[in-house]
PyMOL Python script that loads the backbone (N, CA, C, O; Angstrom):
from pymol import cmd

cmd.read_pdbstr("""\
ATOM      1  N   UNK A   1      20.933 -30.517  40.560  1.00  0.00           N
ATOM      2  CA  UNK A   1      21.607 -29.547  41.216  1.00  0.00           C
ATOM      3  C   UNK A   1      21.698 -28.276  39.973  1.00  0.00           C
ATOM      4  O   UNK A   1      21.557 -28.384  38.755  1.00  0.00           O
ATOM      5  N   UNK A   2      22.015 -26.954  40.891  1.00  0.00           N
ATOM      6  CA  UNK A   2      21.676 -25.596  40.171  1.00  0.00           C
ATOM      7  C   UNK A   2      23.338 -25.076  39.724  1.00  0.00           C
ATOM      8  O   UNK A   2      24.349 -25.554  40.238  1.00  0.00           O
ATOM      9  N   UNK A   3      23.333 -24.374  39.031  1.00  0.00           N
ATOM     10  CA  UNK A   3      24.633 -23.646  38.552  1.00  0.00           C
ATOM     11  C   UNK A   3      24.466 -22.107  38.768  1.00  0.00           C
ATOM     12  O   UNK A   3      23.587 -21.380  38.306  1.00  0.00           O
ATOM     13  N   UNK A   4      25.736 -21.717  39.747  1.00  0.00           N
ATOM     14  CA  UNK A   4      25.909 -20.428  40.010  1.00  0.00           C
ATOM     15  C   UNK A   4      26.874 -19.826  39.640  1.00  0.00           C
ATOM     16  O   UNK A   4      27.694 -20.617  39.172  1.00  0.00           O
ATOM     17  N   UNK A   5      27.290 -18.559  39.599  1.00  0.00           N
ATOM     18  CA  UNK A   5      28.151 -17.768  39.088  1.00  0.00           C
ATOM     19  C   UNK A   5      28.620 -16.809  40.522  1.00  0.00           C
ATOM     20  O   UNK A   5      27.952 -15.840  40.882  1.00  0.00           O
ATOM     21  N   UNK A   6      29.680 -17.199  41.133  1.00  0.00           N
ATOM     22  CA  UNK A   6      29.689 -16.409  42.423  1.00  0.00           C
ATOM     23  C   UNK A   6      30.652 -15.216  42.148  1.00  0.00           C
ATOM     24  O   UNK A   6      31.539 -15.526  41.353  1.00  0.00           O
ATOM     25  N   UNK A   7      30.712 -13.869  42.621  1.00  0.00           N
ATOM     26  CA  UNK A   7      31.514 -12.979  42.265  1.00  0.00           C
ATOM     27  C   UNK A   7      32.008 -12.408  43.461  1.00  0.00           C
ATOM     28  O   UNK A   7      31.217 -12.337  44.402  1.00  0.00           O
ATOM     29  N   UNK A   8      33.345 -11.921  43.633  1.00  0.00           N
ATOM     30  CA  UNK A   8      33.678 -11.726  45.018  1.00  0.00           C
ATOM     31  C   UNK A   8      34.809 -10.356  44.661  1.00  0.00           C
ATOM     32  O   UNK A   8      35.964 -10.590  44.305  1.00  0.00           O
ATOM     33  N   UNK A   9      34.324  -9.059  44.803  1.00  0.00           N
ATOM     34  CA  UNK A   9      35.240  -8.119  44.664  1.00  0.00           C
ATOM     35  C   UNK A   9      36.017  -7.793  45.526  1.00  0.00           C
ATOM     36  O   UNK A   9      35.668  -8.186  46.639  1.00  0.00           O
ATOM     37  N   UNK A  10      37.167  -7.097  45.492  1.00  0.00           N
ATOM     38  CA  UNK A  10      38.221  -6.790  46.736  1.00  0.00           C
ATOM     39  C   UNK A  10      38.681  -5.474  45.943  1.00  0.00           C
ATOM     40  O   UNK A  10      38.363  -5.222  44.781  1.00  0.00           O
ATOM     41  N   UNK A  11      39.533  -4.631  46.821  1.00  0.00           N
ATOM     42  CA  UNK A  11      40.069  -3.420  46.570  1.00  0.00           C
ATOM     43  C   UNK A  11      41.086  -3.674  45.133  1.00  0.00           C
ATOM     44  O   UNK A  11      41.568  -4.731  44.726  1.00  0.00           O
ATOM     45  N   UNK A  12      41.191  -2.361  44.594  1.00  0.00           N
ATOM     46  CA  UNK A  12      42.325  -1.995  43.491  1.00  0.00           C
ATOM     47  C   UNK A  12      43.429  -2.166  44.000  1.00  0.00           C
ATOM     48  O   UNK A  12      44.263  -2.732  43.292  1.00  0.00           O
ATOM     49  N   UNK A  13      43.744  -1.836  45.091  1.00  0.00           N
ATOM     50  CA  UNK A  13      45.350  -1.546  45.385  1.00  0.00           C
ATOM     51  C   UNK A  13      46.072  -2.866  45.343  1.00  0.00           C
ATOM     52  O   UNK A  13      45.456  -3.910  45.127  1.00  0.00           O
ATOM     53  N   UNK A  14      47.326  -2.834  45.540  1.00  0.00           N
ATOM     54  CA  UNK A  14      48.024  -4.061  45.022  1.00  0.00           C
ATOM     55  C   UNK A  14      48.041  -5.138  46.575  1.00  0.00           C
ATOM     56  O   UNK A  14      48.201  -6.358  46.539  1.00  0.00           O
ATOM     57  N   UNK A  15      47.808  -4.210  48.021  1.00  0.00           N
ATOM     58  CA  UNK A  15      47.633  -5.240  49.220  1.00  0.00           C
ATOM     59  C   UNK A  15      46.574  -5.763  48.988  1.00  0.00           C
ATOM     60  O   UNK A  15      46.434  -6.938  49.327  1.00  0.00           O
ATOM     61  N   UNK A  16      45.511  -5.075  48.352  1.00  0.00           N
ATOM     62  CA  UNK A  16      44.038  -6.060  48.749  1.00  0.00           C
ATOM     63  C   UNK A  16      43.926  -7.187  47.620  1.00  0.00           C
ATOM     64  O   UNK A  16      43.316  -8.240  47.808  1.00  0.00           O
ATOM     65  N   UNK A  17      44.543  -6.875  46.489  1.00  0.00           N
ATOM     66  CA  UNK A  17      44.759  -7.864  45.514  1.00  0.00           C
ATOM     67  C   UNK A  17      45.469  -9.296  46.068  1.00  0.00           C
ATOM     68  O   UNK A  17      45.105 -10.470  46.000  1.00  0.00           O
ATOM     69  N   UNK A  18      46.658  -8.635  46.651  1.00  0.00           N
ATOM     70  CA  UNK A  18      47.634 -10.029  47.075  1.00  0.00           C
ATOM     71  C   UNK A  18      46.796 -10.799  48.423  1.00  0.00           C
ATOM     72  O   UNK A  18      46.877 -11.996  48.697  1.00  0.00           O
ATOM     73  N   UNK A  19      46.024  -9.819  49.124  1.00  0.00           N
ATOM     74  CA  UNK A  19      45.283 -10.344  50.494  1.00  0.00           C
ATOM     75  C   UNK A  19      44.240 -11.279  49.819  1.00  0.00           C
ATOM     76  O   UNK A  19      44.056 -12.400  50.292  1.00  0.00           O
ATOM     77  N   UNK A  20      43.593 -10.877  48.792  1.00  0.00           N
ATOM     78  CA  UNK A  20      42.538 -11.676  48.388  1.00  0.00           C
ATOM     79  C   UNK A  20      42.758 -13.025  47.896  1.00  0.00           C
ATOM     80  O   UNK A  20      42.038 -13.985  48.172  1.00  0.00           O
ATOM     81  N   UNK A  21      43.875 -13.056  47.090  1.00  0.00           N
ATOM     82  CA  UNK A  21      44.231 -14.167  46.306  1.00  0.00           C
ATOM     83  C   UNK A  21      44.886 -15.007  47.287  1.00  0.00           C
ATOM     84  O   UNK A  21      44.675 -16.215  47.176  1.00  0.00           O
ATOM     85  N   UNK A  22      45.789 -14.531  48.416  1.00  0.00           N
ATOM     86  CA  UNK A  22      46.210 -15.339  49.715  1.00  0.00           C
ATOM     87  C   UNK A  22      45.151 -15.917  50.183  1.00  0.00           C
ATOM     88  O   UNK A  22      45.335 -17.131  50.270  1.00  0.00           O
ATOM     89  N   UNK A  23      44.120 -15.586  50.525  1.00  0.00           N
ATOM     90  CA  UNK A  23      42.860 -15.881  51.335  1.00  0.00           C
ATOM     91  C   UNK A  23      42.614 -16.960  50.477  1.00  0.00           C
ATOM     92  O   UNK A  23      43.005 -18.052  50.891  1.00  0.00           O
ATOM     93  N   UNK A  24      42.024 -16.926  49.306  1.00  0.00           N
ATOM     94  CA  UNK A  24      41.421 -17.877  48.098  1.00  0.00           C
ATOM     95  C   UNK A  24      42.436 -19.095  48.354  1.00  0.00           C
ATOM     96  O   UNK A  24      42.011 -20.172  48.772  1.00  0.00           O
ATOM     97  N   UNK A  25      43.649 -18.901  48.115  1.00  0.00           N
ATOM     98  CA  UNK A  25      44.784 -19.908  47.783  1.00  0.00           C
ATOM     99  C   UNK A  25      44.748 -20.799  49.392  1.00  0.00           C
ATOM    100  O   UNK A  25      44.570 -22.011  49.518  1.00  0.00           O
ATOM    101  N   UNK A  26      44.905 -20.100  50.170  1.00  0.00           N
ATOM    102  CA  UNK A  26      45.244 -20.819  51.453  1.00  0.00           C
ATOM    103  C   UNK A  26      43.826 -21.535  52.112  1.00  0.00           C
ATOM    104  O   UNK A  26      43.941 -22.391  52.989  1.00  0.00           O
ATOM    105  N   UNK A  27      42.449 -21.096  51.594  1.00  0.00           N
ATOM    106  CA  UNK A  27      41.375 -22.072  52.140  1.00  0.00           C
ATOM    107  C   UNK A  27      41.756 -23.494  51.963  1.00  0.00           C
ATOM    108  O   UNK A  27      41.631 -24.277  52.904  1.00  0.00           O
ATOM    109  N   UNK A  28      42.265 -23.917  50.677  1.00  0.00           N
ATOM    110  CA  UNK A  28      42.151 -25.440  50.208  1.00  0.00           C
ATOM    111  C   UNK A  28      41.184 -25.917  49.466  1.00  0.00           C
ATOM    112  O   UNK A  28      41.274 -26.959  48.816  1.00  0.00           O
ATOM    113  N   UNK A  29      39.956 -25.007  49.529  1.00  0.00           N
ATOM    114  CA  UNK A  29      38.962 -25.434  48.711  1.00  0.00           C
ATOM    115  C   UNK A  29      39.345 -25.497  46.943  1.00  0.00           C
ATOM    116  O   UNK A  29      40.009 -24.640  46.360  1.00  0.00           O
ATOM    117  N   UNK A  30      38.881 -26.447  46.454  1.00  0.00           N
ATOM    118  CA  UNK A  30      39.113 -26.777  45.080  1.00  0.00           C
ATOM    119  C   UNK A  30      38.644 -25.431  44.232  1.00  0.00           C
ATOM    120  O   UNK A  30      39.406 -24.877  43.440  1.00  0.00           O
ATOM    121  N   UNK A  31      37.120 -24.919  44.532  1.00  0.00           N
ATOM    122  CA  UNK A  31      36.514 -23.866  43.863  1.00  0.00           C
ATOM    123  C   UNK A  31      37.619 -22.661  43.823  1.00  0.00           C
ATOM    124  O   UNK A  31      38.063 -22.096  42.823  1.00  0.00           O
ATOM    125  N   UNK A  32      37.997 -22.386  45.459  1.00  0.00           N
ATOM    126  CA  UNK A  32      38.543 -21.359  45.804  1.00  0.00           C
ATOM    127  C   UNK A  32      40.027 -21.002  45.122  1.00  0.00           C
ATOM    128  O   UNK A  32      40.475 -19.878  44.896  1.00  0.00           O
ATOM    129  N   UNK A  33      40.646 -22.278  44.864  1.00  0.00           N
ATOM    130  CA  UNK A  33      42.024 -22.359  44.292  1.00  0.00           C
ATOM    131  C   UNK A  33      42.093 -22.246  42.754  1.00  0.00           C
ATOM    132  O   UNK A  33      43.109 -21.872  42.168  1.00  0.00           O
ATOM    133  N   UNK A  34      40.920 -22.601  42.130  1.00  0.00           N
ATOM    134  CA  UNK A  34      40.716 -22.274  40.846  1.00  0.00           C
ATOM    135  C   UNK A  34      39.751 -21.334  40.243  1.00  0.00           C
ATOM    136  O   UNK A  34      39.255 -21.492  39.127  1.00  0.00           O
ATOM    137  N   UNK A  35      39.517 -20.372  41.019  1.00  0.00           N
ATOM    138  CA  UNK A  35      38.842 -19.121  40.769  1.00  0.00           C
ATOM    139  C   UNK A  35      39.322 -18.141  39.775  1.00  0.00           C
ATOM    140  O   UNK A  35      40.553 -18.132  39.809  1.00  0.00           O
ATOM    141  N   UNK A  36      38.866 -17.336  38.928  1.00  0.00           N
ATOM    142  CA  UNK A  36      38.929 -16.822  37.803  1.00  0.00           C
ATOM    143  C   UNK A  36      39.207 -15.460  38.560  1.00  0.00           C
ATOM    144  O   UNK A  36      38.644 -15.057  39.577  1.00  0.00           O
ATOM    145  N   UNK A  37      40.158 -14.875  37.864  1.00  0.00           N
ATOM    146  CA  UNK A  37      40.606 -13.104  38.461  1.00  0.00           C
ATOM    147  C   UNK A  37      40.601 -12.265  37.336  1.00  0.00           C
ATOM    148  O   UNK A  37      41.296 -12.571  36.367  1.00  0.00           O
ATOM    149  N   UNK A  38      39.947 -11.298  37.329  1.00  0.00           N
ATOM    150  CA  UNK A  38      40.222 -10.086  36.499  1.00  0.00           C
ATOM    151  C   UNK A  38      41.160  -8.802  36.767  1.00  0.00           C
ATOM    152  O   UNK A  38      41.267  -7.827  36.024  1.00  0.00           O
ATOM    153  N   UNK A  39      41.868  -9.036  38.091  1.00  0.00           N
ATOM    154  CA  UNK A  39      42.712  -7.946  38.313  1.00  0.00           C
ATOM    155  C   UNK A  39      43.855  -7.487  37.424  1.00  0.00           C
ATOM    156  O   UNK A  39      44.290  -6.337  37.488  1.00  0.00           O
ATOM    157  N   UNK A  40      44.425  -8.581  36.434  1.00  0.00           N
ATOM    158  CA  UNK A  40      45.354  -8.028  35.453  1.00  0.00           C
ATOM    159  C   UNK A  40      44.547  -7.112  34.079  1.00  0.00           C
ATOM    160  O   UNK A  40      45.217  -6.658  33.151  1.00  0.00           O
ATOM    161  N   UNK A  41      43.014  -6.955  34.161  1.00  0.00           N
ATOM    162  CA  UNK A  41      42.516  -6.350  33.058  1.00  0.00           C
ATOM    163  C   UNK A  41      41.797  -5.044  33.910  1.00  0.00           C
ATOM    164  O   UNK A  41      41.011  -4.326  33.291  1.00  0.00           O
ATOM    165  N   UNK A  42      42.047  -4.810  35.119  1.00  0.00           N
ATOM    166  CA  UNK A  42      41.661  -3.465  35.823  1.00  0.00           C
ATOM    167  C   UNK A  42      40.395  -4.030  36.905  1.00  0.00           C
ATOM    168  O   UNK A  42      40.178  -3.438  37.962  1.00  0.00           O
ATOM    169  N   UNK A  43      39.718  -5.076  36.543  1.00  0.00           N
ATOM    170  CA  UNK A  43      38.470  -5.513  37.320  1.00  0.00           C
ATOM    171  C   UNK A  43      38.989  -6.293  38.234  1.00  0.00           C
ATOM    172  O   UNK A  43      39.587  -7.322  37.918  1.00  0.00           O
ATOM    173  N   UNK A  44      38.817  -5.881  39.579  1.00  0.00           N
ATOM    174  CA  UNK A  44      39.535  -6.409  40.562  1.00  0.00           C
ATOM    175  C   UNK A  44      38.161  -7.412  41.469  1.00  0.00           C
ATOM    176  O   UNK A  44      37.503  -7.126  42.470  1.00  0.00           O
ATOM    177  N   UNK A  45      38.156  -8.518  40.660  1.00  0.00           N
ATOM    178  CA  UNK A  45      37.100  -9.562  41.063  1.00  0.00           C
ATOM    179  C   UNK A  45      37.643 -10.754  40.956  1.00  0.00           C
ATOM    180  O   UNK A  45      38.618 -10.964  40.235  1.00  0.00           O
ATOM    181  N   UNK A  46      37.071 -11.640  41.656  1.00  0.00           N
ATOM    182  CA  UNK A  46      37.327 -13.176  41.516  1.00  0.00           C
ATOM    183  C   UNK A  46      35.718 -13.865  41.150  1.00  0.00           C
ATOM    184  O   UNK A  46      34.609 -13.531  41.565  1.00  0.00           O
ATOM    185  N   UNK A  47      36.076 -14.801  40.334  1.00  0.00           N
ATOM    186  CA  UNK A  47      34.456 -15.261  39.750  1.00  0.00           C
ATOM    187  C   UNK A  47      34.968 -16.810  39.878  1.00  0.00           C
ATOM    188  O   UNK A  47      36.040 -17.335  39.578  1.00  0.00           O
ATOM    189  N   UNK A  48      33.572 -17.407  40.535  1.00  0.00           N
ATOM    190  CA  UNK A  48      33.852 -19.105  40.406  1.00  0.00           C
ATOM    191  C   UNK A  48      32.499 -19.467  40.183  1.00  0.00           C
ATOM    192  O   UNK A  48      31.502 -18.949  40.686  1.00  0.00           O
ATOM    193  N   UNK A  49      32.583 -20.673  39.152  1.00  0.00           N
ATOM    194  CA  UNK A  49      31.309 -21.292  38.618  1.00  0.00           C
ATOM    195  C   UNK A  49      31.248 -22.518  39.745  1.00  0.00           C
ATOM    196  O   UNK A  49      32.287 -23.075  40.099  1.00  0.00           O
ATOM    197  N   UNK A  50      29.956 -22.890  40.278  1.00  0.00           N
ATOM    198  CA  UNK A  50      29.437 -24.024  41.193  1.00  0.00           C
ATOM    199  C   UNK A  50      28.303 -24.447  40.843  1.00  0.00           C
ATOM    200  O   UNK A  50      27.390 -23.759  40.387  1.00  0.00           O
ATOM    201  N   UNK A  51      28.298 -25.921  41.090  1.00  0.00           N
ATOM    202  CA  UNK A  51      27.142 -26.451  40.987  1.00  0.00           C
ATOM    203  C   UNK A  51      26.517 -26.859  42.497  1.00  0.00           C
ATOM    204  O   UNK A  51      27.196 -27.608  43.199  1.00  0.00           O
ATOM    205  N   UNK A  52      25.466 -26.459  42.902  1.00  0.00           N
ATOM    206  CA  UNK A  52      25.289 -26.843  44.269  1.00  0.00           C
ATOM    207  C   UNK A  52      23.685 -26.858  44.390  1.00  0.00           C
ATOM    208  O   UNK A  52      23.128 -26.831  43.292  1.00  0.00           O
ATOM    209  N   UNK A  53      22.868 -26.894  45.460  1.00  0.00           N
ATOM    210  CA  UNK A  53      21.421 -27.011  45.448  1.00  0.00           C
ATOM    211  C   UNK A  53      20.924 -25.693  45.461  1.00  0.00           C
ATOM    212  O   UNK A  53      19.872 -25.453  44.868  1.00  0.00           O
ATOM    213  N   UNK A  54      21.773 -24.463  46.286  1.00  0.00           N
ATOM    214  CA  UNK A  54      21.037 -23.369  46.571  1.00  0.00           C
ATOM    215  C   UNK A  54      22.035 -22.302  46.797  1.00  0.00           C
ATOM    216  O   UNK A  54      23.239 -22.471  46.990  1.00  0.00           O
ATOM    217  N   UNK A  55      21.227 -20.902  46.738  1.00  0.00           N
ATOM    218  CA  UNK A  55      22.479 -19.822  46.649  1.00  0.00           C
ATOM    219  C   UNK A  55      23.165 -19.840  47.946  1.00  0.00           C
ATOM    220  O   UNK A  55      24.313 -19.432  48.120  1.00  0.00           O
ATOM    221  N   UNK A  56      22.100 -20.528  49.199  1.00  0.00           N
ATOM    222  CA  UNK A  56      23.081 -20.272  50.682  1.00  0.00           C
ATOM    223  C   UNK A  56      24.421 -21.260  50.363  1.00  0.00           C
ATOM    224  O   UNK A  56      25.554 -20.832  50.587  1.00  0.00           O
ATOM    225  N   UNK A  57      24.184 -22.679  49.797  1.00  0.00           N
ATOM    226  CA  UNK A  57      25.619 -23.351  50.195  1.00  0.00           C
ATOM    227  C   UNK A  57      26.450 -22.790  48.877  1.00  0.00           C
ATOM    228  O   UNK A  57      27.658 -23.021  48.929  1.00  0.00           O
ATOM    229  N   UNK A  58      26.142 -22.330  48.108  1.00  0.00           N
ATOM    230  CA  UNK A  58      27.172 -21.561  46.994  1.00  0.00           C
ATOM    231  C   UNK A  58      27.913 -20.402  47.974  1.00  0.00           C
ATOM    232  O   UNK A  58      29.140 -20.340  48.048  1.00  0.00           O
ATOM    233  N   UNK A  59      27.039 -19.512  48.703  1.00  0.00           N
ATOM    234  CA  UNK A  59      27.560 -18.543  49.422  1.00  0.00           C
ATOM    235  C   UNK A  59      28.310 -19.011  50.545  1.00  0.00           C
ATOM    236  O   UNK A  59      28.893 -18.128  51.174  1.00  0.00           O
ATOM    237  N   UNK A  60      28.446 -20.286  50.983  1.00  0.00           N
ATOM    238  CA  UNK A  60      29.009 -21.101  52.020  1.00  0.00           C
ATOM    239  C   UNK A  60      30.610 -21.055  51.647  1.00  0.00           C
ATOM    240  O   UNK A  60      31.495 -20.833  52.473  1.00  0.00           O
ATOM    241  N   UNK A  61      30.835 -21.333  50.103  1.00  0.00           N
ATOM    242  CA  UNK A  61      32.118 -21.501  49.375  1.00  0.00           C
ATOM    243  C   UNK A  61      32.902 -20.207  49.628  1.00  0.00           C
ATOM    244  O   UNK A  61      34.117 -20.393  49.558  1.00  0.00           O
ATOM    245  N   UNK A  62      32.541 -18.957  49.901  1.00  0.00           N
ATOM    246  CA  UNK A  62      33.372 -17.761  49.771  1.00  0.00           C
ATOM    247  C   UNK A  62      33.759 -17.675  51.220  1.00  0.00           C
ATOM    248  O   UNK A  62      32.958 -17.808  52.145  1.00  0.00           O
ATOM    249  N   UNK A  63      34.995 -17.453  51.345  1.00  0.00           N
ATOM    250  CA  UNK A  63      35.791 -17.360  52.617  1.00  0.00           C
ATOM    251  C   UNK A  63      34.875 -16.082  53.475  1.00  0.00           C
ATOM    252  O   UNK A  63      34.452 -15.138  52.807  1.00  0.00           O
ATOM    253  N   UNK A  64      34.697 -16.119  54.499  1.00  0.00           N
ATOM    254  CA  UNK A  64      33.836 -15.377  55.551  1.00  0.00           C
ATOM    255  C   UNK A  64      34.226 -13.960  55.458  1.00  0.00           C
ATOM    256  O   UNK A  64      33.337 -13.156  55.742  1.00  0.00           O
ATOM    257  N   UNK A  65      35.248 -13.543  55.155  1.00  0.00           N
ATOM    258  CA  UNK A  65      35.906 -12.173  55.148  1.00  0.00           C
ATOM    259  C   UNK A  65      35.272 -11.493  54.110  1.00  0.00           C
ATOM    260  O   UNK A  65      35.191 -10.269  54.216  1.00  0.00           O
ATOM    261  N   UNK A  66      34.711 -12.154  52.929  1.00  0.00           N
ATOM    262  CA  UNK A  66      34.547 -11.633  51.786  1.00  0.00           C
ATOM    263  C   UNK A  66      33.044 -11.772  51.350  1.00  0.00           C
ATOM    264  O   UNK A  66      32.629 -11.276  50.302  1.00  0.00           O
ATOM    265  N   UNK A  67      32.235 -12.498  52.248  1.00  0.00           N
ATOM    266  CA  UNK A  67      30.593 -12.905  52.015  1.00  0.00           C
ATOM    267  C   UNK A  67      29.784 -11.555  52.086  1.00  0.00           C
ATOM    268  O   UNK A  67      28.693 -11.442  51.527  1.00  0.00           O
ATOM    269  N   UNK A  68      30.335 -10.603  52.756  1.00  0.00           N
ATOM    270  CA  UNK A  68      29.442  -9.445  52.644  1.00  0.00           C
ATOM    271  C   UNK A  68      29.464  -8.544  51.597  1.00  0.00           C
ATOM    272  O   UNK A  68      28.637  -7.652  51.403  1.00  0.00           O
ATOM    273  N   UNK A  69      30.539  -8.833  50.855  1.00  0.00           N
ATOM    274  CA  UNK A  69      30.287  -8.055  49.485  1.00  0.00           C
ATOM    275  C   UNK A  69      30.357  -8.978  48.366  1.00  0.00           C
ATOM    276  O   UNK A  69      30.706  -8.506  47.284  1.00  0.00           O
ATOM    277  N   UNK A  70      30.038 -10.419  48.456  1.00  0.00           N
ATOM    278  CA  UNK A  70      30.147 -11.265  47.554  1.00  0.00           C
ATOM    279  C   UNK A  70      28.703 -11.309  46.640  1.00  0.00           C
ATOM    280  O   UNK A  70      27.656 -11.021  47.220  1.00  0.00           O
ATOM    281  N   UNK A  71      28.681 -11.624  45.409  1.00  0.00           N
ATOM    282  CA  UNK A  71      27.382 -11.831  44.843  1.00  0.00           C
ATOM    283  C   UNK A  71      27.175 -13.069  44.354  1.00  0.00           C
ATOM    284  O   UNK A  71      28.112 -13.581  43.742  1.00  0.00           O
ATOM    285  N   UNK A  72      25.917 -13.825  44.510  1.00  0.00           N
ATOM    286  CA  UNK A  72      25.686 -15.145  43.929  1.00  0.00           C
ATOM    287  C   UNK A  72      24.589 -14.968  42.869  1.00  0.00           C
ATOM    288  O   UNK A  72      23.610 -14.228  42.967  1.00  0.00           O
ATOM    289  N   UNK A  73      24.865 -15.655  41.984  1.00  0.00           N
ATOM    290  CA  UNK A  73      23.720 -15.444  40.649  1.00  0.00           C
ATOM    291  C   UNK A  73      23.417 -16.701  40.261  1.00  0.00           C
ATOM    292  O   UNK A  73      24.312 -17.492  39.963  1.00  0.00           O
ATOM    293  N   UNK A  74      22.172 -17.015  40.221  1.00  0.00           N
ATOM    294  CA  UNK A  74      21.721 -18.425  39.457  1.00  0.00           C
ATOM    295  C   UNK A  74      21.833 -18.375  38.294  1.00  0.00           C
ATOM    296  O   UNK A  74      21.192 -17.490  37.728  1.00  0.00           O
ATOM    297  N   UNK A  75      22.556 -19.157  37.590  1.00  0.00           N
ATOM    298  CA  UNK A  75      22.517 -19.508  36.069  1.00  0.00           C
ATOM    299  C   UNK A  75      21.784 -20.218  35.360  1.00  0.00           C
ATOM    300  O   UNK A  75      21.689 -21.405  35.670  1.00  0.00           O
ATOM    301  N   UNK A  76      20.978 -19.662  34.089  1.00  0.00           N
ATOM    302  CA  UNK A  76      20.206 -20.682  33.397  1.00  0.00           C
ATOM    303  C   UNK A  76      20.548 -20.906  32.103  1.00  0.00           C
ATOM    304  O   UNK A  76      21.131 -19.930  31.631  1.00  0.00           O
ATOM    305  N   UNK A  77      20.390 -21.969  31.208  1.00  0.00           N
ATOM    306  CA  UNK A  77      20.521 -22.053  29.770  1.00  0.00           C
ATOM    307  C   UNK A  77      18.953 -22.092  29.096  1.00  0.00           C
ATOM    308  O   UNK A  77      18.083 -22.810  29.589  1.00  0.00           O
ATOM    309  N   UNK A  78      18.793 -21.531  28.324  1.00  0.00           N
ATOM    310  CA  UNK A  78      17.386 -21.252  27.628  1.00  0.00           C
ATOM    311  C   UNK A  78      17.539 -22.239  26.442  1.00  0.00           C
ATOM    312  O   UNK A  78      18.587 -22.552  25.876  1.00  0.00           O
ATOM    313  N   UNK A  79      16.364 -22.637  26.200  1.00  0.00           N
ATOM    314  CA  UNK A  79      16.046 -23.303  24.509  1.00  0.00           C
ATOM    315  C   UNK A  79      15.603 -22.249  23.903  1.00  0.00           C
ATOM    316  O   UNK A  79      15.354 -21.146  24.389  1.00  0.00           O
ATOM    317  N   UNK A  80      15.461 -22.788  22.292  1.00  0.00           N
ATOM    318  CA  UNK A  80      14.484 -22.221  21.560  1.00  0.00           C
ATOM    319  C   UNK A  80      12.848 -22.281  22.259  1.00  0.00           C
ATOM    320  O   UNK A  80      12.183 -21.255  22.406  1.00  0.00           O
ATOM    321  N   UNK A  81      12.484 -23.286  22.544  1.00  0.00           N
ATOM    322  CA  UNK A  81      11.209 -23.351  23.093  1.00  0.00           C
ATOM    323  C   UNK A  81      10.792 -22.272  24.049  1.00  0.00           C
ATOM    324  O   UNK A  81       9.657 -21.796  24.052  1.00  0.00           O
ATOM    325  N   UNK A  82      11.958 -21.828  25.032  1.00  0.00           N
ATOM    326  CA  UNK A  82      11.652 -20.991  26.024  1.00  0.00           C
ATOM    327  C   UNK A  82      11.309 -19.587  25.510  1.00  0.00           C
ATOM    328  O   UNK A  82      10.640 -18.849  26.233  1.00  0.00           O
ATOM    329  N   UNK A  83      11.661 -19.238  24.491  1.00  0.00           N
ATOM    330  CA  UNK A  83      11.080 -17.974  23.781  1.00  0.00           C
ATOM    331  C   UNK A  83       9.513 -17.690  23.727  1.00  0.00           C
ATOM    332  O   UNK A  83       8.992 -16.581  23.850  1.00  0.00           O
ATOM    333  N   UNK A  84       8.890 -18.851  23.530  1.00  0.00           N
ATOM    334  CA  UNK A  84       7.636 -18.652  23.541  1.00  0.00           C
ATOM    335  C   UNK A  84       6.699 -18.766  24.669  1.00  0.00           C
ATOM    336  O   UNK A  84       5.471 -18.706  24.607  1.00  0.00           O
ATOM    337  N   UNK A  85       7.501 -18.953  25.796  1.00  0.00           N
ATOM    338  CA  UNK A  85       6.772 -18.716  27.081  1.00  0.00           C
ATOM    339  C   UNK A  85       7.860 -17.905  28.019  1.00  0.00           C
ATOM    340  O   UNK A  85       8.589 -18.432  28.860  1.00  0.00           O
ATOM    341  N   UNK A  86       7.801 -16.438  27.669  1.00  0.00           N
ATOM    342  CA  UNK A  86       8.852 -15.338  28.530  1.00  0.00           C
ATOM    343  C   UNK A  86       8.200 -15.173  29.919  1.00  0.00           C
ATOM    344  O   UNK A  86       8.793 -14.483  30.748  1.00  0.00           O
ATOM    345  N   UNK A  87       6.989 -15.771  30.245  1.00  0.00           N
ATOM    346  CA  UNK A  87       6.852 -15.882  31.662  1.00  0.00           C
ATOM    347  C   UNK A  87       7.564 -16.566  32.501  1.00  0.00           C
ATOM    348  O   UNK A  87       7.881 -16.193  33.630  1.00  0.00           O
ATOM    349  N   UNK A  88       7.878 -17.718  31.918  1.00  0.00           N
ATOM    350  CA  UNK A  88       8.429 -18.998  32.554  1.00  0.00           C
ATOM    351  C   UNK A  88       9.816 -18.447  33.163  1.00  0.00           C
ATOM    352  O   UNK A  88      10.120 -18.829  34.294  1.00  0.00           O
ATOM    353  N   UNK A  89      10.577 -17.668  32.550  1.00  0.00           N
ATOM    354  CA  UNK A  89      11.673 -17.031  32.956  1.00  0.00           C
ATOM    355  C   UNK A  89      12.147 -15.752  33.126  1.00  0.00           C
ATOM    356  O   UNK A  89      13.281 -15.483  33.523  1.00  0.00           O
ATOM    357  N   UNK A  90      11.272 -14.940  32.823  1.00  0.00           N
ATOM    358  CA  UNK A  90      10.985 -13.349  33.193  1.00  0.00           C
ATOM    359  C   UNK A  90      10.918 -13.189  35.037  1.00  0.00           C
ATOM    360  O   UNK A  90       9.972 -13.540  35.741  1.00  0.00           O
ATOM    361  N   UNK A  91      12.091 -12.622  35.457  1.00  0.00           N
ATOM    362  CA  UNK A  91      11.801 -12.384  36.821  1.00  0.00           C
ATOM    363  C   UNK A  91      11.217 -11.166  37.109  1.00  0.00           C
ATOM    364  O   UNK A  91      10.931 -10.878  38.271  1.00  0.00           O
TER     365      UNK A  91
END
""", "prot")
cmd.dss("prot")
cmd.show_as("cartoon", "prot")
cmd.util.cbc("prot")
cmd.orient("prot")
């Protein structure tokens, strides 16, 4: 399985924060109820780490109302050997 970081932004006002948190918590999804939030530091986003087969499955975790603004990034760990072959990992 591949690892993905899902980033879900929302509005900066109190109502937008409350709505986003409510939607995440009411879904009942383990991933959503364990999201990490940046609101208390002025970065109004939620982040979720997930292991799944592809980006489409990762995006399916996001509540439909937030999918148009969500970002899914595949994460990779590199070894010292990877330094010798930059063509292998540079997109």
